[in-house]
C-alpha positions as CSV (number, residue, x, y, z in Angstrom):
1,M,-56.7,16.8,-4.9
2,N,-55.1,18.7,-2.0
3,E,-57.2,18.6,1.1
4,R,-56.9,20.0,4.6
5,V,-58.6,19.2,7.8
6,C,-60.4,22.1,9.6
7,Y,-62.8,22.4,12.5
8,T,-65.9,24.5,12.6
9,R,-68.3,25.3,15.5
10,R,-71.8,24.1,15.2
11,R,-74.7,24.3,17.8
12,G,-72.8,25.9,20.7
13,S,-69.3,24.7,21.5
14,R,-69.5,21.4,19.6
15,R,-66.6,21.1,17.1
16,V,-67.2,19.2,13.9
17,R,-64.3,17.8,11.9
18,K,-64.6,18.1,8.2
19,R,-62.4,18.1,5.1
20,E,-62.3,20.8,2.5
21,Q,-60.2,21.5,-0.5
22,A,-57.0,23.4,0.2
23,K,-56.9,26.8,-1.4
24,P,-54.1,27.1,-4.0
25,I,-51.3,29.4,-3.3
26,S,-51.7,32.6,-5.3
27,P,-49.2,33.4,-8.0
28,P,-47.7,36.4,-6.0
29,A,-47.2,34.1,-3.0
30,A,-45.7,31.4,-5.1
31,I,-43.3,33.9,-6.6
32,S,-42.3,35.2,-3.2
33,L,-41.7,31.7,-1.8
34,S,-39.8,30.6,-4.9
35,L,-37.7,33.7,-4.9
36,S,-36.9,33.2,-1.2
37,L,-35.8,29.6,-1.9
38,S,-33.8,30.4,-5.0
39,L,-32.1,33.4,-3.4
40,S,-31.0,31.2,-0.5
41,L,-29.7,28.6,-2.9
42,Y,-27.8,31.3,-5.0
43,S,-26.3,32.8,-1.8
44,S,-25.1,29.4,-0.7
45,L,-23.3,28.8,-4.0
46,M,-21.1,31.9,-3.3
47,A,-18.8,30.1,-0.8
48,V,-15.0,30.3,-1.0
49,G,-13.3,27.1,-2.0
50,V,-10.0,26.2,-0.4
51,L,-7.8,23.6,-2.0
52,A,-7.4,21.0,0.8
53,L,-4.7,18.6,-0.5
54,Q,-2.0,19.6,1.9
55,G,-0.6,22.7,3.7
56,S,-2.4,25.5,5.5
57,Y,-5.9,25.1,4.2
58,N,-7.3,24.9,7.8
59,E,-5.8,28.2,8.6
60,H,-7.4,29.8,5.6
61,I,-10.8,28.4,6.5
62,A,-10.3,29.7,10.1
63,A,-9.3,33.1,8.7
64,L,-12.4,33.2,6.5
65,R,-14.6,32.1,9.4
66,R,-13.3,35.1,11.5
67,I,-14.8,37.5,9.0
68,G,-18.0,35.6,8.7
69,V,-17.3,33.7,5.5
70,K,-17.7,30.0,4.8
71,G,-14.8,28.1,3.4
72,I,-15.3,24.8,1.5
73,E,-12.6,22.2,1.4
74,I,-11.9,21.2,-2.2
75,R,-10.3,17.8,-3.0
76,K,-12.1,16.7,-6.1
77,A,-12.6,18.3,-9.5
78,E,-16.4,18.2,-9.3
79,Q,-16.3,20.1,-6.1
80,L,-15.0,23.2,-8.0
81,R,-18.5,23.5,-9.6
82,G,-20.0,24.5,-6.3
83,V,-17.8,27.5,-5.6
84,D,-17.2,30.9,-7.3
85,S,-13.7,31.5,-6.0
86,L,-10.7,29.5,-4.8
87,I,-7.8,29.8,-2.4
88,I,-4.7,27.6,-3.1
89,P,-2.9,27.6,0.2
90,G,0.8,27.3,1.2
91,G,2.4,24.0,1.7
92,E,5.0,21.8,0.0
93,S,4.4,22.6,-3.7
94,T,5.8,19.3,-5.0
95,T,3.7,17.2,-2.7
96,M,0.6,19.3,-3.6
97,A,1.3,18.9,-7.3
98,K,1.6,15.1,-6.9
99,L,-1.7,14.9,-5.0
100,A,-3.4,17.2,-7.6
101,E,-2.1,14.9,-10.4
102,L,-3.3,11.8,-8.5
103,H,-6.8,13.3,-8.2
104,N,-6.7,14.5,-11.8
105,L,-7.2,18.1,-10.6
106,F,-5.0,20.0,-13.0
107,P,-7.4,20.2,-15.9
108,A,-10.2,21.4,-13.6
109,L,-8.0,23.9,-11.9
110,R,-6.8,25.3,-15.2
111,E,-10.4,25.6,-16.4
112,F,-11.4,27.3,-13.2
113,V,-8.5,29.9,-13.6
114,G,-9.3,30.4,-17.3
115,S,-13.0,31.0,-16.5
116,G,-12.2,34.3,-14.8
117,K,-13.3,33.2,-11.3
118,P,-11.1,34.7,-8.6
119,V,-8.2,32.6,-7.4
120,W,-5.7,33.5,-4.6
121,G,-2.4,31.5,-4.2
122,T,-0.3,31.9,-1.1
123,C,3.3,30.6,-1.0
124,A,3.0,27.2,-2.8
125,G,-0.2,28.5,-4.3
126,L,1.8,31.3,-5.9
127,I,4.0,28.6,-7.5
128,F,1.0,26.8,-8.7
129,L,-0.4,29.9,-10.5
130,A,2.8,31.0,-12.1
131,N,3.4,30.5,-15.8
132,K,7.0,29.7,-15.2
133,A,8.9,28.4,-12.1
134,T,12.6,27.9,-11.5
135,G,14.5,26.3,-8.6
136,Q,12.4,23.2,-8.8
137,K,13.3,19.7,-7.8
138,T,14.7,17.4,-10.4
139,G,12.0,16.5,-12.8
140,G,10.0,19.7,-12.0
141,Q,6.3,19.8,-11.3
142,D,3.1,20.6,-13.1
143,L,1.8,24.2,-12.8
144,V,-1.8,25.5,-13.2
145,G,-0.5,28.7,-14.8
146,G,-2.4,31.8,-15.7
147,L,-0.2,34.3,-13.8
148,D,2.3,36.0,-16.1
149,C,5.4,35.8,-14.0
150,T,8.5,33.8,-13.2
151,V,8.8,32.4,-9.7
152,H,11.8,31.0,-7.9
153,R,10.5,28.1,-5.8
154,N,12.8,28.5,-2.7
155,F,14.2,32.0,-3.2
156,F,14.7,32.7,0.5
157,G,16.4,29.4,1.3
158,S,15.4,26.4,3.3
159,Q,13.1,26.0,6.3
160,L,15.9,27.4,8.5
161,Q,15.8,30.7,6.6
162,S,12.1,31.3,7.3
163,F,11.4,34.8,8.7
164,E,8.9,37.5,9.4
165,M,9.0,41.1,8.4
166,E,6.9,44.2,7.9
167,L,5.9,44.8,4.3
168,S,4.8,48.1,2.8
169,V,1.3,47.6,1.3
170,P,-0.2,51.0,0.5
171,K,-2.5,49.5,-2.1
172,L,-3.9,47.1,0.5
173,A,-4.4,49.9,3.0
174,E,-6.1,52.0,0.3
175,K,-8.6,49.3,-0.4
176,E,-9.2,47.8,3.1
177,G,-8.0,50.5,5.5
178,G,-5.6,50.1,8.4
179,T,-1.9,50.8,8.4
180,S,0.2,50.9,5.3
181,T,2.2,47.9,6.4
182,C,1.4,44.2,7.1
183,R,3.2,41.3,8.7
184,G,4.7,39.0,6.2
185,V,5.3,35.4,7.3
186,F,7.8,33.8,4.9
187,I,8.2,30.0,5.4
188,R,10.6,28.4,3.0
189,A,9.1,31.0,0.7
190,P,9.2,31.6,-3.1
191,A,9.6,35.0,-4.7
192,I,8.6,36.5,-8.0
193,L,11.6,37.3,-10.2
194,E,9.8,38.8,-13.2
195,V,6.3,39.9,-14.1
196,G,4.5,40.6,-17.4
197,P,3.1,44.0,-18.3
198,N,-0.4,43.3,-17.1
199,V,0.7,42.2,-13.6
200,E,0.1,44.7,-10.8
201,V,2.8,44.6,-8.1
202,I,1.3,45.0,-4.6
203,A,4.3,44.4,-2.4
204,D,8.0,43.7,-2.5
205,C,10.8,43.3,0.0
206,P,14.5,43.9,0.2
207,V,17.0,41.2,-0.8
208,S,19.7,40.6,1.8
209,S,23.3,40.8,0.7
210,E,23.7,37.3,2.1
211,Q,20.8,36.0,-0.1
212,L,21.8,33.0,-2.2
213,K,22.4,34.0,-5.8
214,V,19.6,32.7,-8.1
215,A,19.4,32.5,-11.8
216,I,16.6,33.4,-14.1
217,P,16.0,31.3,-17.3
218,T,15.8,33.4,-20.4
219,S,12.8,33.2,-22.7
220,D,14.5,30.9,-25.1
221,G,15.6,28.6,-22.3
222,Q,19.1,28.3,-23.7
223,E,20.9,30.3,-20.9
224,E,20.4,31.9,-17.6
225,K,21.0,35.3,-16.1
226,E,21.7,36.2,-12.5
227,F,19.0,38.0,-10.4
228,T,20.8,41.1,-9.2
229,N,17.9,43.4,-8.0
230,N,18.0,44.7,-4.5
231,R,14.3,44.1,-4.0
232,V,12.1,41.1,-5.0
233,I,8.3,41.0,-5.6
234,V,6.2,39.1,-3.0
235,A,2.6,40.0,-3.9
236,V,0.8,40.6,-7.2
237,K,-2.6,40.8,-8.8
238,Q,-3.5,40.1,-12.4
239,G,-7.1,40.2,-13.4
240,N,-8.9,37.5,-11.4
241,L,-5.6,36.2,-9.9
242,L,-4.1,37.3,-6.6
243,A,-0.8,35.8,-5.3
244,T,1.3,36.3,-2.2
245,A,4.7,34.6,-1.4
246,F,3.9,34.9,2.3
247,H,1.1,33.6,4.6
248,P,-1.5,36.1,5.6
249,E,-3.6,33.3,7.1
250,L,-1.0,32.9,9.8
251,T,-1.5,36.4,11.2
252,S,-4.5,38.2,12.7
253,D,-4.6,40.7,9.9
254,S,-7.8,39.9,7.9
255,R,-7.3,42.5,5.2
256,W,-5.8,40.2,2.6
257,H,-8.9,37.9,2.9
258,R,-11.2,40.9,2.7
259,Y,-9.3,42.1,-0.3
260,F,-9.8,38.8,-2.0
261,L,-13.5,38.8,-1.2
262,A,-13.8,42.2,-2.8
263,M,-12.3,40.7,-6.0
264,V,-15.0,38.0,-5.7
265,E,-17.7,40.6,-5.4
266,E,-16.4,42.6,-8.4
267,A,-16.3,39.4,-10.5
268,K,-19.9,38.6,-9.6
269,E,-21.0,42.1,-10.5
270,E,-19.3,41.9,-13.9
271,A,-20.7,38.4,-14.7
272,T,-23.1,38.1,-17.6
273,P,-26.7,37.1,-16.9
274,S,-26.1,33.6,-18.3
275,E,-23.3,33.1,-15.8
276,V,-25.4,33.8,-12.8
277,M,-28.8,32.4,-14.0
278,V,-30.8,30.6,-11.3
279,K,-33.6,28.2,-12.1
280,Y,-36.7,28.0,-9.9
281,D,-40.2,26.5,-10.0
282,L,-42.4,29.5,-10.1
283,Y,-45.9,28.0,-10.0
284,G,-45.2,24.6,-8.6
285,D,-45.9,23.0,-12.0
286,G,-42.5,21.4,-12.4
287,N,-41.3,23.9,-15.0
288,D,-38.0,25.6,-14.3
289,R,-38.0,29.2,-15.3
290,A,-34.9,31.4,-15.5
291,K,-34.7,34.1,-12.9
292,K,-32.9,37.4,-13.7
293,P,-29.8,37.9,-11.6
294,Y,-30.1,39.8,-8.4
295,D,-27.4,41.9,-6.7
296,L,-26.8,39.5,-3.8
297,P,-24.1,39.6,-1.1
298,I,-21.2,37.2,-1.6
299,F,-21.5,35.8,1.9
300,E,-23.8,35.9,4.8
C-alpha cells in the first residue's frame, strides 16, 4: 500500500506526524504524465545518425549541432535501430568499406536504405550509395547501393587535384532560401557519370578540357565507352536518398543539412502508424498500450 507522511496541526501550534494512504493518480493525470514521458522518448529517437568509421563524421556532427540537431555516431549495426536517418560522410571509400565489412555493417546499412529512411552520402558516402562504381582499386569494394547511378571513384583526380568552386543550386535555394549558388569543396572527389530515370539532378559542374579521360562500363560489362560530356553531375536525390560529390560540412552553409532534415521530416509524416507507434504505461499497471502517432518535431 502506498503511504505518505503528512503533518497536521492539533491543539495550537503542535504538529503531529501521522501516516495516511497516498491518493492514487487520477487517470487524466496518469495519461498526461505518460504522454509527456512517451513524447520525450519519441522525440529523442529522431536523432540523425552519422556513420563514424572514418572520414569527416565529426564535421557533420558539428554542422548538425550548429543548427540545433543532435548527431549520433554510428559504428555498430545495432546502433542503426536508434536513429531515423543517416549521413554517410566523406573519407577514403576503400578504407570505410573495409571497416564496414569488419564490423558486419553492410547488411544493416542495406536494410536501412531499403526501409525508406533518409540517407545522405557525401563524397565517399556517394560511392557507398551508388549501384555501380568505376575507377575502383584492384579488387573493387562492397557498395551499399540503392542509388540508381554510375559513379567514378576519383573522377577529378588525386588529392593534388582537389579544388573549390561555386555551384549553381537553384533547387536548394528554392527549398532553403539564400543565394542560387553554394560553395563546393571537392577533395579527391567522385562524380556521377550516369543516372536512372527516377534520379533528380540537383547540381552539376563543368568538366575541364584537361580532365583525365574516364571510361563508363556498359550495362553488359563487356566493353567501355568514353565519358565525353562537358558537364558532370555532383548532387542528386532519389526518393529517400541524397548524395553529393562535395563536402557541405566543410563550409558555413547549413542549407544542405537543413535540406536533408526536411527530407527526414517528410519521411516521418508519410510513415504509417505502425512505423511510428510508441508504447507507454497508461495507468501504471505494467500494461503497455499503443499510442497513436503525434505530429512531433524531428529535433529539439
